[in-house]
All heavy atoms as TSV, in Angstrom:
chain	resi	resn	atom	element	x	y	z
A	1	MET	N	N	-5.511	3.171	-2.031
A	1	MET	CA	C	-6.117	4.446	-2.032
A	1	MET	C	C	-5.126	5.519	-2.110
A	1	MET	O	O	-4.086	5.444	-1.465
A	1	MET	CB	C	-7.076	4.623	-0.838
A	1	MET	CG	C	-8.113	3.465	-0.696
A	1	MET	SD	S	-9.839	4.045	-1.010
A	1	MET	CE	C	-9.948	3.863	-2.721
A	2	LYS	N	N	-5.439	6.617	-2.829
A	2	LYS	CA	C	-4.535	7.746	-2.968
A	2	LYS	C	C	-4.926	8.886	-2.112
A	2	LYS	O	O	-6.090	9.039	-1.663
A	2	LYS	CB	C	-4.529	8.174	-4.459
A	2	LYS	CG	C	-4.014	7.082	-5.340
A	2	LYS	CD	C	-4.117	7.520	-6.742
A	2	LYS	CE	C	-3.784	6.475	-7.737
A	2	LYS	NZ	N	-3.974	6.850	-9.202
A	3	LYS	N	N	-3.914	9.863	-1.935
A	3	LYS	CA	C	-4.247	11.097	-1.254
A	3	LYS	C	C	-3.934	12.292	-2.066
A	3	LYS	O	O	-2.919	12.189	-2.901
A	3	LYS	CB	C	-3.352	11.086	0.107
A	3	LYS	CG	C	-3.787	10.175	1.009
A	3	LYS	CD	C	-2.864	10.112	2.269
A	3	LYS	CE	C	-3.209	9.013	3.351
A	3	LYS	NZ	N	-2.413	9.077	4.454
A	4	TYR	N	N	-4.677	13.322	-1.974
A	4	TYR	CA	C	-4.378	14.555	-2.774
A	4	TYR	C	C	-4.250	15.738	-1.821
A	4	TYR	O	O	-5.150	15.831	-0.871
A	4	TYR	CB	C	-5.505	14.796	-3.629
A	4	TYR	CG	C	-5.494	13.730	-4.832
A	4	TYR	CD1	C	-6.161	12.483	-4.571
A	4	TYR	CD2	C	-4.977	13.905	-5.968
A	4	TYR	CE1	C	-6.150	11.493	-5.508
A	4	TYR	CE2	C	-5.027	13.028	-6.982
A	4	TYR	CZ	C	-5.651	11.783	-6.774
A	4	TYR	OH	O	-5.622	10.821	-7.814
A	5	VAL	N	N	-3.343	16.643	-2.036
A	5	VAL	CA	C	-3.147	17.750	-1.127
A	5	VAL	C	C	-3.587	19.007	-1.737
A	5	VAL	O	O	-3.327	19.261	-2.951
A	5	VAL	CB	C	-1.735	17.905	-0.523
A	5	VAL	CG1	C	-0.793	18.153	-1.624
A	5	VAL	CG2	C	-1.562	18.846	0.616
A	6	CYS	N	N	-4.326	19.943	-1.023
A	6	CYS	CA	C	-4.631	21.284	-1.593
A	6	CYS	C	C	-3.397	22.088	-1.609
A	6	CYS	O	O	-2.730	22.213	-0.592
A	6	CYS	CB	C	-5.722	21.829	-0.633
A	6	CYS	SG	S	-6.144	23.582	-1.163
A	7	LEU	N	N	-3.163	22.736	-2.804
A	7	LEU	CA	C	-1.983	23.489	-2.959
A	7	LEU	C	C	-2.058	24.909	-2.201
A	7	LEU	O	O	-1.145	25.584	-2.091
A	7	LEU	CB	C	-1.658	23.707	-4.452
A	7	LEU	CG	C	-1.458	22.464	-5.156
A	7	LEU	CD1	C	-1.307	22.771	-6.736
A	7	LEU	CD2	C	-0.148	21.663	-4.582
A	8	VAL	N	N	-3.319	25.173	-1.860
A	8	VAL	CA	C	-3.634	26.566	-1.242
A	8	VAL	C	C	-3.402	26.401	0.237
A	8	VAL	O	O	-2.681	27.149	0.971
A	8	VAL	CB	C	-4.914	27.011	-1.642
A	8	VAL	CG1	C	-5.175	28.359	-0.907
A	8	VAL	CG2	C	-4.953	27.307	-3.148
A	9	CYS	N	N	-4.071	25.517	0.859
A	9	CYS	CA	C	-4.069	25.356	2.371
A	9	CYS	C	C	-3.608	24.116	2.891
A	9	CYS	O	O	-3.487	23.864	4.175
A	9	CYS	CB	C	-5.469	25.535	2.853
A	9	CYS	SG	S	-6.611	24.190	2.601
A	10	ALA	N	N	-3.151	23.207	2.169
A	10	ALA	CA	C	-2.559	21.906	2.555
A	10	ALA	C	C	-3.538	20.850	3.044
A	10	ALA	O	O	-2.967	19.924	3.714
A	10	ALA	CB	C	-1.349	22.117	3.428
A	11	TRP	N	N	-4.763	21.120	3.012
A	11	TRP	CA	C	-5.773	20.054	3.473
A	11	TRP	C	C	-5.457	18.782	2.580
A	11	TRP	O	O	-5.333	18.954	1.365
A	11	TRP	CB	C	-7.248	20.582	3.374
A	11	TRP	CG	C	-8.240	19.640	3.892
A	11	TRP	CD1	C	-8.667	19.511	5.164
A	11	TRP	CD2	C	-9.150	18.831	3.140
A	11	TRP	NE1	N	-9.670	18.545	5.248
A	11	TRP	CE2	C	-9.908	18.149	3.998
A	11	TRP	CE3	C	-9.145	18.499	1.764
A	11	TRP	CZ2	C	-10.768	17.125	3.608
A	11	TRP	CZ3	C	-10.136	17.507	1.396
A	11	TRP	CH2	C	-10.941	16.821	2.232
A	12	VAL	N	N	-5.613	17.699	3.176
A	12	VAL	CA	C	-5.516	16.471	2.424
A	12	VAL	C	C	-6.795	15.664	2.217
A	12	VAL	O	O	-7.502	15.436	3.151
A	12	VAL	CB	C	-4.470	15.553	3.046
A	12	VAL	CG1	C	-4.303	14.193	2.318
A	12	VAL	CG2	C	-3.031	16.190	3.217
A	13	TYR	N	N	-7.128	15.335	0.901
A	13	TYR	CA	C	-8.222	14.528	0.660
A	13	TYR	C	C	-7.602	13.040	0.514
A	13	TYR	O	O	-6.827	12.796	-0.259
A	13	TYR	CB	C	-8.866	14.855	-0.769
A	13	TYR	CG	C	-10.003	13.913	-1.111
A	13	TYR	CD1	C	-11.205	13.974	-0.550
A	13	TYR	CD2	C	-9.709	12.843	-1.981
A	13	TYR	CE1	C	-12.264	13.032	-0.692
A	13	TYR	CE2	C	-10.767	11.832	-2.267
A	13	TYR	CZ	C	-12.021	12.006	-1.641
A	13	TYR	OH	O	-12.920	11.170	-1.911
A	14	ASP	N	N	-8.158	12.209	1.445
A	14	ASP	CA	C	-7.779	10.848	1.566
A	14	ASP	C	C	-9.015	10.057	0.970
A	14	ASP	O	O	-10.100	10.086	1.553
A	14	ASP	CB	C	-7.523	10.407	2.941
A	14	ASP	CG	C	-6.921	9.010	3.068
A	14	ASP	OD1	O	-7.280	8.185	2.178
A	14	ASP	OD2	O	-6.251	8.743	4.091
A	15	GLU	N	N	-8.680	9.280	-0.183
A	15	GLU	CA	C	-9.807	8.450	-0.796
A	15	GLU	C	C	-10.353	7.486	0.182
A	15	GLU	O	O	-11.660	7.266	0.031
A	15	GLU	CB	C	-9.246	7.893	-1.991
A	15	GLU	CG	C	-8.825	8.807	-3.221
A	15	GLU	CD	C	-8.379	8.031	-4.280
A	15	GLU	OE1	O	-7.954	6.856	-4.343
A	15	GLU	OE2	O	-8.471	8.655	-5.499
A	16	ALA	N	N	-9.612	7.050	1.170
A	16	ALA	CA	C	-10.123	5.996	2.097
A	16	ALA	C	C	-11.121	6.671	2.995
A	16	ALA	O	O	-12.013	6.045	3.532
A	16	ALA	CB	C	-9.017	5.371	2.863
A	17	ILE	N	N	-11.064	7.959	3.335
A	17	ILE	CA	C	-11.840	8.617	4.200
A	17	ILE	C	C	-12.995	9.466	3.530
A	17	ILE	O	O	-14.081	9.641	4.027
A	17	ILE	CB	C	-10.966	9.700	5.041
A	17	ILE	CG1	C	-9.968	8.852	5.918
A	17	ILE	CG2	C	-11.874	10.536	5.988
A	17	ILE	CD1	C	-8.854	9.702	6.613
A	18	GLY	N	N	-12.705	9.906	2.368
A	18	GLY	CA	C	-13.626	10.774	1.643
A	18	GLY	C	C	-13.777	12.198	2.288
A	18	GLY	O	O	-12.886	12.654	3.034
A	19	ASP	N	N	-14.895	12.771	2.101
A	19	ASP	CA	C	-15.355	13.975	2.714
A	19	ASP	C	C	-16.742	13.985	3.153
A	19	ASP	O	O	-17.521	14.620	2.478
A	19	ASP	CB	C	-14.973	15.232	1.798
A	19	ASP	CG	C	-15.285	16.509	2.385
A	19	ASP	OD1	O	-15.429	16.622	3.584
A	19	ASP	OD2	O	-15.388	17.616	1.568
A	20	PRO	N	N	-17.115	13.138	4.176
A	20	PRO	CA	C	-18.472	12.978	4.533
A	20	PRO	C	C	-19.182	14.299	4.781
A	20	PRO	O	O	-20.406	14.273	4.458
A	20	PRO	CB	C	-18.336	12.020	5.763
A	20	PRO	CG	C	-16.906	11.371	5.717
A	20	PRO	CD	C	-16.147	12.487	4.995
A	21	ASP	N	N	-18.552	15.266	5.311
A	21	ASP	CA	C	-19.256	16.561	5.575
A	21	ASP	C	C	-19.765	17.238	4.304
A	21	ASP	O	O	-20.591	18.048	4.316
A	21	ASP	CB	C	-18.384	17.432	6.379
A	21	ASP	CG	C	-18.128	17.000	7.751
A	21	ASP	OD1	O	-18.883	16.162	8.292
A	21	ASP	OD2	O	-17.056	17.518	8.385
A	22	SER	N	N	-19.175	16.866	3.196
A	22	SER	CA	C	-19.533	17.448	1.843
A	22	SER	C	C	-20.288	16.379	0.939
A	22	SER	O	O	-20.560	16.614	-0.142
A	22	SER	CB	C	-18.330	17.937	1.076
A	22	SER	OG	O	-17.650	18.908	1.938
A	23	GLY	N	N	-20.596	15.233	1.690
A	23	GLY	CA	C	-21.396	14.327	0.965
A	23	GLY	C	C	-20.709	13.281	0.097
A	23	GLY	O	O	-21.035	12.532	-0.855
A	24	ILE	N	N	-19.249	13.370	0.283
A	24	ILE	CA	C	-18.414	12.424	-0.555
A	24	ILE	C	C	-18.038	11.139	0.436
A	24	ILE	O	O	-17.349	11.247	1.372
A	24	ILE	CB	C	-17.023	13.150	-0.946
A	24	ILE	CG1	C	-17.334	14.451	-1.673
A	24	ILE	CG2	C	-16.152	12.274	-1.678
A	24	ILE	CD1	C	-18.003	14.320	-2.937
A	25	ALA	N	N	-18.605	10.117	-0.048
A	25	ALA	CA	C	-18.438	8.777	0.800
A	25	ALA	C	C	-16.947	8.333	0.893
A	25	ALA	O	O	-16.266	8.473	-0.057
A	25	ALA	CB	C	-19.344	7.668	0.224
A	26	PRO	N	N	-16.732	7.668	2.010
A	26	PRO	CA	C	-15.351	6.953	2.076
A	26	PRO	C	C	-15.210	6.113	0.878
A	26	PRO	O	O	-16.114	5.393	0.499
A	26	PRO	CB	C	-15.399	6.162	3.372
A	26	PRO	CG	C	-16.369	6.907	4.174
A	26	PRO	CD	C	-17.420	7.479	3.175
A	27	GLY	N	N	-14.014	6.000	0.303
A	27	GLY	CA	C	-13.654	5.005	-0.782
A	27	GLY	C	C	-14.027	5.708	-2.123
A	27	GLY	O	O	-13.673	5.152	-3.239
A	28	THR	N	N	-14.324	7.076	-2.205
A	28	THR	CA	C	-14.592	7.727	-3.432
A	28	THR	C	C	-13.285	8.253	-4.042
A	28	THR	O	O	-12.434	8.927	-3.340
A	28	THR	CB	C	-15.478	9.014	-3.194
A	28	THR	OG1	O	-16.731	8.533	-2.643
A	28	THR	CG2	C	-15.811	9.699	-4.464
A	29	LYS	N	N	-12.967	7.707	-5.224
A	29	LYS	CA	C	-11.807	8.254	-5.921
A	29	LYS	C	C	-11.859	9.657	-6.226
A	29	LYS	O	O	-12.990	10.232	-6.532
A	29	LYS	CB	C	-11.539	7.475	-7.179
A	29	LYS	CG	C	-11.353	5.992	-6.985
A	29	LYS	CD	C	-10.953	5.239	-8.205
A	29	LYS	CE	C	-10.629	3.797	-7.923
A	29	LYS	NZ	N	-10.316	3.022	-9.185
A	30	PHE	N	N	-10.721	10.311	-6.166
A	30	PHE	CA	C	-10.676	11.805	-6.449
A	30	PHE	C	C	-11.273	12.151	-7.750
A	30	PHE	O	O	-12.007	13.153	-7.830
A	30	PHE	CB	C	-9.171	12.241	-6.374
A	30	PHE	CG	C	-9.025	13.768	-6.320
A	30	PHE	CD1	C	-9.366	14.477	-5.231
A	30	PHE	CD2	C	-8.605	14.465	-7.471
A	30	PHE	CE1	C	-9.305	15.934	-5.214
A	30	PHE	CE2	C	-8.455	15.820	-7.530
A	30	PHE	CZ	C	-8.859	16.539	-6.309
A	31	GLU	N	N	-10.931	11.305	-8.840
A	31	GLU	CA	C	-11.521	11.715	-10.182
A	31	GLU	C	C	-13.008	11.470	-10.250
A	31	GLU	O	O	-13.672	11.968	-11.141
A	31	GLU	CB	C	-10.845	10.852	-11.207
A	31	GLU	CG	C	-10.984	9.383	-11.069
A	31	GLU	CD	C	-9.701	8.760	-10.341
A	31	GLU	OE1	O	-8.943	9.471	-9.683
A	31	GLU	OE2	O	-9.559	7.465	-10.476
A	32	ASP	N	N	-13.651	10.835	-9.215
A	32	ASP	CA	C	-15.087	10.590	-9.142
A	32	ASP	C	C	-15.751	11.677	-8.400
A	32	ASP	O	O	-17.008	11.745	-8.305
A	32	ASP	CB	C	-15.414	9.173	-8.600
A	32	ASP	CG	C	-14.967	8.131	-9.600
A	32	ASP	OD1	O	-14.764	8.373	-10.770
A	32	ASP	OD2	O	-14.723	7.059	-9.037
A	33	ILE	N	N	-15.097	12.546	-7.789
A	33	ILE	CA	C	-15.682	13.708	-6.983
A	33	ILE	C	C	-16.228	14.644	-8.045
A	33	ILE	O	O	-15.629	14.986	-9.063
A	33	ILE	CB	C	-14.666	14.368	-6.104
A	33	ILE	CG1	C	-14.118	13.475	-5.034
A	33	ILE	CG2	C	-15.240	15.647	-5.495
A	33	ILE	CD1	C	-13.019	14.155	-4.318
A	34	PRO	N	N	-17.479	15.160	-7.872
A	34	PRO	CA	C	-17.957	16.202	-8.720
A	34	PRO	C	C	-17.180	17.364	-9.018
A	34	PRO	O	O	-16.432	17.862	-8.090
A	34	PRO	CB	C	-19.369	16.567	-8.131
A	34	PRO	CG	C	-19.689	15.582	-7.194
A	34	PRO	CD	C	-18.302	14.865	-6.733
A	35	ASP	N	N	-17.125	17.915	-10.306
A	35	ASP	CA	C	-16.241	19.054	-10.489
A	35	ASP	C	C	-16.566	20.233	-9.785
A	35	ASP	O	O	-15.630	21.106	-9.626
A	35	ASP	CB	C	-16.257	19.383	-12.059
A	35	ASP	CG	C	-15.634	18.371	-12.795
A	35	ASP	OD1	O	-14.689	17.619	-12.381
A	35	ASP	OD2	O	-16.021	18.143	-14.038
A	36	ASP	N	N	-17.779	20.450	-9.184
A	36	ASP	CA	C	-18.092	21.649	-8.293
A	36	ASP	C	C	-17.747	21.475	-6.865
A	36	ASP	O	O	-17.956	22.373	-6.097
A	36	ASP	CB	C	-19.495	22.043	-8.562
A	36	ASP	CG	C	-20.516	20.858	-8.030
A	36	ASP	OD1	O	-20.039	19.750	-7.790
A	36	ASP	OD2	O	-21.751	21.180	-8.034
A	37	TRP	N	N	-17.171	20.341	-6.518
A	37	TRP	CA	C	-16.682	20.176	-5.136
A	37	TRP	C	C	-15.670	21.142	-4.821
A	37	TRP	O	O	-14.861	21.549	-5.567
A	37	TRP	CB	C	-16.171	18.701	-4.932
A	37	TRP	CG	C	-15.592	18.476	-3.597
A	37	TRP	CD1	C	-16.282	18.170	-2.464
A	37	TRP	CD2	C	-14.201	18.353	-3.322
A	37	TRP	NE1	N	-15.326	17.983	-1.430
A	37	TRP	CE2	C	-14.155	18.110	-1.908
A	37	TRP	CE3	C	-13.053	18.687	-3.912
A	37	TRP	CZ2	C	-12.904	18.046	-1.237
A	37	TRP	CZ3	C	-11.809	18.686	-3.329
A	37	TRP	CH2	C	-11.757	18.194	-1.952
A	38	GLU	N	N	-15.625	21.659	-3.546
A	38	GLU	CA	C	-14.724	22.611	-3.093
A	38	GLU	C	C	-13.906	21.898	-1.859
A	38	GLU	O	O	-14.442	21.290	-1.063
A	38	GLU	CB	C	-15.326	23.843	-2.628
A	38	GLU	CG	C	-16.109	24.601	-3.791
A	38	GLU	CD	C	-16.847	25.720	-3.294
A	38	GLU	OE1	O	-17.250	25.808	-2.119
A	38	GLU	OE2	O	-17.062	26.704	-4.105
A	39	CYS	N	N	-12.646	22.468	-1.682
A	39	CYS	CA	C	-11.853	22.194	-0.503
A	39	CYS	C	C	-12.675	22.578	0.698
A	39	CYS	O	O	-13.155	23.735	0.734
A	39	CYS	CB	C	-10.506	22.929	-0.536
A	39	CYS	SG	S	-9.565	22.765	0.948
A	40	PRO	N	N	-12.872	21.768	1.698
A	40	PRO	CA	C	-13.630	22.115	2.827
A	40	PRO	C	C	-12.999	23.262	3.708
A	40	PRO	O	O	-13.797	23.936	4.419
A	40	PRO	CB	C	-13.781	20.897	3.612
A	40	PRO	CG	C	-12.753	19.959	3.072
A	40	PRO	CD	C	-12.456	20.401	1.741
A	41	LEU	N	N	-11.779	23.482	3.495
A	41	LEU	CA	C	-11.127	24.480	4.281
A	41	LEU	C	C	-11.074	25.898	3.593
A	41	LEU	O	O	-11.491	26.806	4.199
A	41	LEU	CB	C	-9.744	24.149	4.754
A	41	LEU	CG	C	-9.588	23.033	5.785
A	41	LEU	CD1	C	-8.109	22.917	6.284
A	41	LEU	CD2	C	-10.424	23.454	7.068
A	42	CYS	N	N	-10.651	25.881	2.384
A	42	CYS	CA	C	-10.307	27.200	1.624
A	42	CYS	C	C	-11.221	27.390	0.558
A	42	CYS	O	O	-11.068	28.514	-0.220
A	42	CYS	CB	C	-8.921	27.285	1.326
A	42	CYS	SG	S	-8.275	26.153	0.145
A	43	LYS	N	N	-12.025	26.466	-0.024
A	43	LYS	CA	C	-13.077	26.509	-0.981
A	43	LYS	C	C	-12.553	26.591	-2.356
A	43	LYS	O	O	-13.286	27.015	-3.271
A	43	LYS	CB	C	-13.953	27.798	-0.636
A	43	LYS	CG	C	-14.665	27.726	0.666
A	43	LYS	CD	C	-15.421	26.452	0.920
A	43	LYS	CE	C	-16.183	26.487	2.214
A	43	LYS	NZ	N	-16.684	25.257	2.711
A	44	VAL	N	N	-11.337	26.142	-2.574
A	44	VAL	CA	C	-10.765	26.117	-4.001
A	44	VAL	C	C	-11.356	24.841	-4.669
A	44	VAL	O	O	-11.798	23.852	-3.978
A	44	VAL	CB	C	-9.244	26.215	-4.166
A	44	VAL	CG1	C	-8.697	27.558	-3.580
A	44	VAL	CG2	C	-8.582	25.039	-3.357
A	45	LYS	N	N	-11.309	24.831	-5.929
A	45	LYS	CA	C	-11.824	23.669	-6.795
A	45	LYS	C	C	-10.772	22.566	-6.863
A	45	LYS	O	O	-9.665	22.749	-6.480
A	45	LYS	CB	C	-12.148	24.128	-8.173
A	45	LYS	CG	C	-13.201	25.217	-8.160
A	45	LYS	CD	C	-14.592	24.667	-7.788
A	45	LYS	CE	C	-15.693	25.702	-7.899
A	45	LYS	NZ	N	-16.945	25.365	-7.273
A	46	LYS	N	N	-11.113	21.439	-7.406
A	46	LYS	CA	C	-10.352	20.268	-7.502
A	46	LYS	C	C	-9.041	20.538	-8.327
A	46	LYS	O	O	-8.040	19.835	-7.975
A	46	LYS	CB	C	-11.028	19.205	-8.337
A	46	LYS	CG	C	-12.149	18.438	-7.489
A	46	LYS	CD	C	-12.819	17.514	-8.389
A	46	LYS	CE	C	-12.116	16.285	-9.051
A	46	LYS	NZ	N	-12.868	15.460	-9.737
A	47	ASP	N	N	-9.077	21.487	-9.260
A	47	ASP	CA	C	-7.695	21.647	-10.037
A	47	ASP	C	C	-6.636	22.221	-9.238
A	47	ASP	O	O	-5.491	22.358	-9.670
A	47	ASP	CB	C	-8.105	22.541	-11.203
A	47	ASP	CG	C	-8.502	23.929	-10.859
A	47	ASP	OD1	O	-8.791	24.286	-9.744
A	47	ASP	OD2	O	-8.638	24.683	-11.852
A	48	GLN	N	N	-6.943	22.592	-7.888
A	48	GLN	CA	C	-5.909	23.125	-7.054
A	48	GLN	C	C	-5.326	22.042	-6.111
A	48	GLN	O	O	-4.720	22.370	-5.076
A	48	GLN	CB	C	-6.424	24.370	-6.209
A	48	GLN	CG	C	-6.831	25.522	-7.036
A	48	GLN	CD	C	-5.613	26.120	-7.713
A	48	GLN	OE1	O	-4.656	26.560	-7.112
A	48	GLN	NE2	N	-5.733	26.223	-9.043
A	49	PHE	N	N	-5.644	20.818	-6.457
A	49	PHE	CA	C	-5.136	19.634	-5.641
A	49	PHE	C	C	-4.090	18.862	-6.490
A	49	PHE	O	O	-4.115	18.865	-7.628
A	49	PHE	CB	C	-6.252	18.636	-5.303
A	49	PHE	CG	C	-7.022	19.112	-4.149
A	49	PHE	CD1	C	-8.018	20.181	-4.224
A	49	PHE	CD2	C	-6.895	18.542	-2.923
A	49	PHE	CE1	C	-8.722	20.687	-3.176
A	49	PHE	CE2	C	-7.732	18.858	-1.871
A	49	PHE	CZ	C	-8.636	19.941	-1.910
A	50	LYS	N	N	-3.095	18.289	-5.681
A	50	LYS	CA	C	-2.064	17.655	-6.393
A	50	LYS	C	C	-1.891	16.168	-5.684
A	50	LYS	O	O	-2.030	16.069	-4.355
A	50	LYS	CB	C	-0.646	18.325	-6.112
A	50	LYS	CG	C	0.575	17.657	-6.708
A	50	LYS	CD	C	1.748	18.474	-6.370
A	50	LYS	CE	C	3.007	17.547	-6.542
A	50	LYS	NZ	N	4.068	18.306	-6.158
A	51	LEU	N	N	-1.600	15.148	-6.391
A	51	LEU	CA	C	-1.414	13.818	-5.911
A	51	LEU	C	C	-0.201	13.766	-4.911
A	51	LEU	O	O	0.779	14.343	-5.169
A	51	LEU	CB	C	-1.184	12.912	-6.957
A	51	LEU	CG	C	-0.883	11.364	-6.659
A	51	LEU	CD1	C	-2.110	10.804	-5.879
A	51	LEU	CD2	C	-0.625	10.508	-8.019
A	52	VAL	N	N	-0.450	13.201	-3.722
A	52	VAL	CA	C	0.649	13.013	-2.873
A	52	VAL	C	C	1.441	11.777	-3.187
A	52	VAL	O	O	0.965	10.757	-3.324
A	52	VAL	CB	C	0.096	12.853	-1.361
A	52	VAL	CG1	C	1.277	12.532	-0.409
A	52	VAL	CG2	C	-0.698	14.136	-0.955
A	53	GLU	N	N	2.742	11.973	-3.519
A	53	GLU	CA	C	3.551	10.836	-3.901
A	53	GLU	C	C	4.071	10.287	-2.644
A	53	GLU	O	O	4.707	10.916	-1.809
A	53	GLU	CB	C	4.638	11.384	-4.871
A	53	GLU	CG	C	4.239	12.051	-6.087
A	53	GLU	CD	C	3.570	11.144	-7.169
A	53	GLU	OE1	O	3.682	9.897	-6.948
A	53	GLU	OE2	O	2.805	11.633	-8.021
A	54	ASP	N	N	4.044	8.917	-2.560
A	54	ASP	CA	C	4.685	8.173	-1.461
A	54	ASP	C	C	6.027	8.199	-1.579
A	54	ASP	O	O	6.724	8.035	-2.454
A	54	ASP	CB	C	4.046	6.830	-1.350
A	54	ASP	CG	C	2.539	6.848	-0.911
A	54	ASP	OD1	O	2.146	7.835	-0.350
A	54	ASP	OD2	O	1.867	5.904	-1.208
């Protein structure tokens, strides 16, 4: 599972955890999140997230 970091506020979307508060189930791949999803902290769109390289 991959992780993506918000470039604005540094919140991390972890595919293993999802975003249950926004209706995104654990195990949901980042590319499968709806385009209108917003960062739960700062409300920016998916295009403001970057893959976290290990």
